[in-house]
C-alpha positions in Angstrom: -0.1 -0.1 -0.1 3.0 2.5 0.8 4.2 1.6 -2.5 1.3 2.0 -4.4 1.0 6.1 -2.6 4.4 6.6 -3.4 4.0 5.3 -6.9 1.2 7.7 -7.4 3.3 10.7 -5.6 6.0 10.1 -8.3 3.7 9.5 -11.3 1.7 13.3 -10.2 4.7 15.0 -9.9 5.9 13.7 -13.3 2.6 14.7 -14.6 2.8 18.3 -13.1 6.1 18.9 -14.3 5.5 18.0 -17.8 2.4 20.1 -17.3 4.1 23.1 -16.4 6.8 22.9 -18.6 4.6 23.0 -21.6 2.5 26.0 -19.7 5.7 28.1 -19.4 6.6 27.1 -23.3 3.3 28.4 -24.8 3.2 31.3 -22.6 7.1 32.0 -23.7 6.4 31.6 -27.1 2.9 33.3 -27.1 5.2 36.6 -25.0 7.6 36.2 -28.2 5.1 36.3 -30.7 3.1 39.4 -29.2 6.4 41.1 -28.2 8.1 40.5 -31.9 4.6 41.4 -34.3 3.3 44.2 -31.5 6.0 46.2 -29.9 9.2 45.2 -32.4 11.1 43.5 -29.5 11.7 40.5 -27.5 13.2 38.4 -25.3 16.7 37.6 -25.9 17.4 34.4 -24.5 13.7 33.2 -25.2 14.1 31.3 -28.4 17.3 29.5 -26.6 15.0 29.1 -23.9 12.3 27.1 -26.0 14.6 24.9 -27.5 15.6 23.7 -23.9 12.2 23.2 -23.1 11.6 21.2 -25.9 14.3 18.8 -25.3 13.1 18.9 -21.5 9.7 17.9 -22.5 10.4 15.4 -24.9 12.2 13.7 -22.4 10.0 13.9 -19.4 7.4 13.0 -21.6 9.4 9.9 -22.8 9.9 8.7 -19.1 5.8 9.8 -18.4 5.3 7.3 -21.5 7.6 4.1 -20.2 5.4 4.1 -16.8 2.8 2.4 -18.9 4.7 1.2 -21.6 3.1 3.7 -24.1 6.9 3.8 -26.2 6.7 3.2 -30.1 6.8 -0.2 -30.7 5.8 -2.8 -33.1 3.6 -5.6 -32.2 2.5 -7.1 -35.3 3.9 -10.6 -34.5 3.0 -10.8 -30.9 -0.4 -10.5 -31.9 -0.1 -14.0 -33.1 2.0 -15.7 -30.5 0.6 -17.8 -27.7 0.3 -16.3 -24.3 3.5 -17.9 -22.7 5.5 -16.9 -26.3 3.9 -13.6 -25.7 6.0 -13.0 -22.1 9.1 -14.4 -23.7 9.2 -11.7 -26.0 8.1 -9.2 -23.5 10.9 -10.0 -21.2 13.6 -9.8 -24.5 12.2 -6.5 -25.5 12.2 -5.3 -21.9 15.5 -5.7 -21.7 17.1 -4.8 -24.7 14.9 -1.5 -24.3 16.4 -1.2 -21.0 19.9 -2.2 -22.1 19.9 0.5 -24.7 18.8 3.2 -22.6 21.4 2.4 -19.7 24.0 2.9 -22.8 22.4 6.0 -24.2 22.7 7.4 -20.6 25.9 7.0 -20.0 27.1 8.5 -22.8 24.8 11.4 -22.6 26.7 11.5 -18.7 29.5 11.7 -20.6 28.2 14.3 -23.1 27.1 16.4 -20.2 30.5 16.0 -18.4 32.5 17.8 -21.5 30.1 20.3 -21.7 30.4 20.9 -18.0 34.4 21.3 -18.5 34.0 23.1 -21.6 31.9 25.7 -19.7 30.0 27.0 -22.7 26.8 28.9 -21.8 23.2 28.1 -23.6 21.7 31.3 -22.5 21.4 34.1 -19.8 24.1 32.7 -18.4 22.7 29.6 -17.8 25.6 27.0 -18.8 24.9 24.3 -21.2 25.2 21.2 -18.8 22.5 22.0 -17.2 20.3 22.5 -19.9 21.5 19.0 -20.9 21.3 17.3 -18.1 18.3 16.0 -18.2 19.4 13.5 -21.3 20.9 11.1 -18.8 18.5 11.1 -15.8 15.9 10.7 -18.0 17.1 7.7 -19.9 18.6 6.0 -16.5 14.6 6.2 -15.1 13.6 4.8 -18.7 15.7 2.2 -18.0 14.5 1.3 -14.6 11.0 1.3 -15.8 11.9 -1.0 -18.3 14.5 -3.2 -16.1 11.2 -3.2 -14.0 8.7 -3.8 -16.8 11.1 -7.4 -17.5 11.1 -8.1 -14.0 6.9 -7.9 -14.5 6.9 -10.0 -17.7 9.4 -12.7 -16.3 7.0 -13.2 -13.2 3.7 -12.7 -15.2 2.9 -10.3 -13.3 0.3 -8.1 -15.1 0.7 -4.4 -15.1 -1.8 -1.8 -13.6 -2.9 1.1 -15.3 -0.9 4.2 -14.1 1.7 2.1 -12.5 
């Protein structure tokens, strides 16, 4: 019961962060349009921040999608398999996905560390590494989720919606 409550809180936080970043992105984009078209001005660093927000929203959205296995997948073959074979395929694909995400997390961490050492700025005095730091964290969280999916599939545990 405690685990379910903690998961519900984590899911709410993920959803709230995603919605907040999207609202900020929409507000900033509309503000830029109004300032440029109506007042021939704008916020100097807004376009750079919008690009960073797209990255963050995409990766946090991927984290949210991984919670219910809502990522893109090709499941033509699994429709014709017996339940036991489906479970085996699910174990293999979830483990493969987790492995790829761990690999991407590792290399994106190396990339962020290189950006940290180079001390480049993204916009308005914000370092590039801070903007890119979502990459290793997001892929690590997705990998953890898919490792959990692997265990669930191996044990034949059906995943409940929103878990």
